[in-house]
KESEKOL-375268 format. One record per residue (C-alpha): z, x, y. Coordinates in steps of 0.02 Angstrom, whole numbers, padded with zeros to 5 digits, always signed. Each point is the difference from the previous one (the first is absolute). Last residue first. Layout:
BEGIN
ZXY...
REM end
This chain:
BEGIN
+00736-02588-02072+00091+00166-00004-00115+00150+00021+00039+00151-00109-00155-00023-00109-00108-00004+00158+00071+00165+00066-00024+00079-00173-00181-00061-00007-00034+00084+00168-00044-00105+00151-00178-00005+00069+00002-00190+00006-00151-00052-00105-00009+00151-00115+00187-00008-00033-00008-00187-00032-00139+00027-00129+00102+00132-00092+00154-00112+00000-00099-00141-00080+00008-00166+00091+00134-00123-00056+00000-00117+00150+00172+00063+00053-00066+00178-00006-00141-00047+00117+00123-00078+00122+00114+00153-00007-00147+00117+00023-00054-00095+00158+00173+00017+00075+00004+00184-00044-00172+00029+00078+00058-00089+00159+00152+00113+00006-00112+00152-00023-00107-00049+00149+00154-00027+00110+00074+00165-00054-00161+00090+00046-00005-00085+00171+00183+00044+00033-00032+00179-00049-00149+00006+00119+00104-00071+00143+00140+00120-00038-00122+00145+00011-00070-00067+00165+00176-00016+00071+00045+00174-00059-00151+00068+00091+00045-00096+00158+00179+00059-00007-00056+00179-00021-00118-00016+00148+00138-00074+00109+00124+00132-00055-00122+00139+00043-00036-00081+00169+00186-00015+00038+00034+00177-00058-00139+00065+00112+00065-00100+00148+00177+00066-00024-00060+00179-00026-00108-00008+00157+00141-00074+00104+00118+00136-00060-00127+00135+00044-00027-00081+00170+00188+00001+00034+00012+00181-00054-00141+00048+00119+00079-00103+00140+00168+00086-00024-00080+00172-00007-00093-00036+00163+00163-00058+00078+00089+00160-00050-00141+00105+00072-00001-00103+00160+00189+00014+00016-00008+00189-00018-00141+00015+00129+00096-00114+00119-00056-00181+00012-00075-00055+00166-00178-00014-00068+00058-00126-00130+00057-00119+00136+00165-00081-00050+00081+00021+00171-00136-00072+00112-00070-00137-00112+00177-00046-00055+00050-00018+00184-00152-00112+00023+00062-00104-00145+00181-00016+00052-00015-00181+00052-00170-00076-00039-00123-00006+00146-00152+00088-00074-00136+00022+00132-00088+00140-00091+00028-00005-00187+00140+00097-00081-00051+00082-00163+00079+00041-00166-00110-00129-00089+00124-00105-00100+00164+00026+00091-00090-00001+00168-00089-00163-00043+00169-00073-00047+00067+00053+00170-00143-00085+00091+00030-00151-00111+00176-00011+00074-00078-00004+00173-00111-00149-00040-00166-00045-00082-00041+00176-00059-00152-00005-00115+00008+00138-00131+00005-00129-00143+00178+00042-00054+00015-00007-00190+00020+00188-00013+00160-00005+00101+00097-00125-00103+00149-00013+00118+00153-00072-00086+00149-00053+00105+00168-00041-00076+00159-00074+00071+00170+00043-00070+00130-00138+00011+00093-00058+00155-00150-00058+00101-00052-00121-00137+00168-00088+00023-00052-00050+00175+00106-00024+00155+00042+00182+00031+00147+00110+00049+00063+00005-00181+00183-00041+00030-00031-00112+00151-00138-00093-00092+00120-00023-00145+00121-00091+00115-00138-00114+00064-00056-00039-00178-00152+00090-00067-00152-00095-00062-00059-00058-00171-00182-00055+00004-00032-00182-00045-00096-00054-00156+00116-00150-00020+00018+00015-00189-00018+00184-00045+00060+00055+00171-00084+00160+00059+00090+00165+00024-00100+00128+00097-00033+00185-00029-00138+00096+00088-00177+00065-00031-00142+00046+00117-00179+00044-00049-00135+00093+00096-00174+00029-00075-00042-00179-00048-00105-00056-00149+00133+00008-00136+00037+00067-00173+00134+00133-00019-00012+00175+00071-00179+00062+00020+00025+00182+00048+00031+00094+00164+00174-00072+00029+00103-00002+00159+00168-00076-00039+00124-00046+00136+00173-00047-00065+00122-00072+00126+00184+00013-00043+00144-00082+00097+00161+00096-00016+00146-00062-00102+00145-00038+00118+00021-00179-00059+00036+00065-00173+00161+00077+00065+00018+00188-00026+00139+00050-00120-00089+00159-00052-00149+00032+00114-00169-00078-00025-00158+00088+00061-00054+00072-00168+00019-00170-00082-00116-00090+00123-00124+00145-00002-00004-00006-00191-00037-00186+00000-00140+00019+00128-00087+00136-00101+00026-00083-00169-00081-00160+00063-00151+00097+00067-00015+00095-00165+00003-00170-00085-00157-00046+00097-00072+00171-00044+00004-00035-00186-00187+00018-00032-00006+00154+00111-00173+00046+00066-00009+00158+00103+00016+00016+00189+00174-00067+00037+00073+00010+00176+00179-00061+00022+00086-00040+00165+00181-00056-00024+00081-00079+00151+00189-00009+00018+00070-00117+00132+00136+00063+00118-00071-00092+00151-00056+00166+00076-00113+00032-00148+00042+00099-00155-00137+00094-00090-00039+00037-00182-00164+00088-00038-00105+00004-00155-00138+00092-00086-00084-00042-00164-00149+00094-00073+00090+00161-00040-00137+00131-00018+00074+00100+00144+00140+00058-00113+00116+00105+00108+00116-00147+00019+00063-00096+00150+00149-00115-00012-00018-00158+00105-00021-00114-00151+00168+00053-00071+00084-00036+00165+00054+00088+00160-00020-00107+00154-00124+00019+00143+00075-00054+00166+00023-00138+00129-00177-00068-00008-00045-00133+00128-00096-00153-00056-00067-00130+00123-00041-00152-00104-00145-00066-00102+00048+00089-00160-00170+00083-00026-00040+00038+00182+00175+00064+00035+00001+00102-00161-00161+00090+00046+00056+00033+00179+00172+00061-00052-00079+00116-00128-00111+00079+00133+00138+00003+00131+00112+00096-00120-00110+00153+00024+00120+00103+00107+00137-00047-00123-00089+00102-00134-00006-00089-00168-00175-00059+00045-00075+00173-00020+00018+00065-00178+00012-00123-00143-00033-00154+00106-00154+00085+00073-00059+00037-00177+00011-00185-00042-00087-00049+00163-00153+00106-00038-00048+00122+00139-00107-00050+00149-00185+00027+00035-00087-00106-00129-00168-00046+00075
REM end
């Protein structure tokens, strides 16, 4: 039974409150595999709220106590260029957080967390991780940082310098929680917290994101948000089905045209042979189904 509000709406309204940081900290700690503490919510383009509840993408930019910037994006509708959207998001955050004359070594670490409710890319897993490494073309070794560079960057791995990406394909989760991170994925998909869940922040989410605990105004706003989301989903699915049917019909028409062209090509080849043997044009026309003009125009 779905008894908690959707995570994307929670990001829009509730999780920006410092009193609810524990929920985000728990989710990020389970995903990143380390204890995450949020310092504050930063102002960014993705953090701006609009009056349009039909917007299908919501985002949040947070800074943890280590000074790292974490982008959390939730995308409901299909975007064929979403992977480039991820790149744009991290690039813009890097630029927005650079001061004039700042040394490159002071650029903040960016972590991009993408929660998508559509089939992004082609793969069988439901959680994907991406980073940047440099691999030798000849020796196949991975380029590492020198000792001096490790001091500058406060890490031993080059991959830890560049943006890291996480993609959670929510709808691909099989509803079977095998670990604490899966408990969070189940929550993202089904808006429920199962009894006995041990994931960090999840029981706090169950308590604070309970639909019953919303104010009357919040509940009305949430209901409008869900209605708009369902309308968008319906339109998307309808357009997909219509496109699929149109494509099938066009495919059948092309198939028929191809068959007709193939038959006519055979008739032309036969007409050419008959013409070479000196058969009468009228007889060739009766035999092949071609017109006398078409036969007269054939080059043999």
